[in-house]
N, C-alpha and C positions, 0 to 999 in steps of 0.2 A: 125856546127855539134858538138855534145857532144864528148869530148875527151874520148878515151878508158880508162876504169878504174876510171873515174871521179866519185867522191862521191857526192851525192846530199843530201841536208839537210832534204828533205821531204821523203826519202826512207822508213823509218819505218812507217810513217803515211800512205803513199800510199799503202804499203804492207798490213796494217790492213784493209784499205778500199777495196782493191782488194779481200782480204779474205772474208770480209762481203758480197761483191757483188757476189762472187763465191758461197757462201752458199745460198744466196737468189736465184740465178739462178738455183742452183741444186734443191732447193725445188720447184721452179716453174716447172722445167722440169719433176721432179719426180711426181708431183701432176697431170700432164696431163693424165697419164694412170696408173691405179692401178697396182702395182708390177713392174713398169717400172724402170729399172736401167739406168739413163742417161749416154750418152757418154761424157767423160770428155772434148773432143774437142768442142762438141756442147755447153756444159755448159760454157766453157771459152769464146766462141764466144758471148754467151748471156751476160755474166758478164761484158765484156768490153764495152758493149753498155748501161749499167746501168748508171744513173747520178752519178757524182763524186762530193764530197764536194768542190773541187777547181780544178783549172787547174794545173796539176803536171808538172810545168816547172819553172825554176828559174826566178827571176825578171830580172836578167842581160840578160839571153838568150832570154827571151820573148821581152824585150825592143830592143835588137839588131835586132832580126828578124822582129818585127813589124815595126821598123824604116826603115829597108831596103825595106819592102813591101810598106810602104807609099811613098818611093822614086821611086817605080816602078821597083826595082831590082828583078830579078827572083830567089830569095833566096830559095824558096821552091821547085824548080824544081827537085832536087835530093833526096827529102824526101819521106818517106813512105806516103801513102794516109792518114793514121790516123793523122800524124803530119801536113800534109797540111790542113786537115780539122780543126785541133786545131788552127793553126795560122790564118786561115781565120776567124774563130769565134772570136779569140782575136782581130784581126784587126777590125772586125765589131763592137765589143763592145768598143774598144778604140775610134773609130770614133764617136760613139754615146755619149760617155762620154766627149769627147773633145768639142762637140757641146754645152754641158751643162757647161763645165769648160774650156773655151778657154785659160785662162791664165796658166793652169796647164802644167807642163812639161810632156814629153812623159814617162819618168821613173815613175813619180807619177801616171799617168793614167794607165800604165801597171801594176804597183804594186797594184792598186785598183782592176783592172779587174781579175787578176789571182787568187785572193782570193774569187771571186764569185763562186757560184756553177756552175759546168760544166755539159753540157748535156750528156757527156759520159767520159770514162777514156782516150780516144785517145791513146790507146795502142793496139798492135796486140794480138790476142788470145794466140799466142805462148809466148809472153812476160808475160801475166797473168799466164800462166802455170809455167813459169820460176820463177816468184815472189812467187807463191804458193810453189813450190819445195824448194826454198831457205828459206822460212819461216819455212817449216817443218824441214829442216836440222839444222836450227839455234836454234831451241828450241821450 
């Protein structure tokens, strides 16, 4: 688990990408019906399902969790559904890459995979709203 108050090196980039996805989701929702003002919770739910440019998890955390998953440890049992999906996708991609690069270390495989485009943000809509709020207050 991430420690409370832990700073992540990708927070600013993730925030910008969430903001971009939020705008895109807002435009999509607003364009469905003329004059329709989308509900912010609905927009957040759409935005978090948009593709992300990378997996927003540190190399260290991803390597630790994927390693435990490969050993069959139930490391994702206490996680939110979005995080379980993310780690399942990371594990799937690491296994595919390991088949192509059997001599590579787990850390190297994970480092390659987390910088690939992700199919979604793997965060909860409430987290997206929190990120948007924090970005507005920060400037």
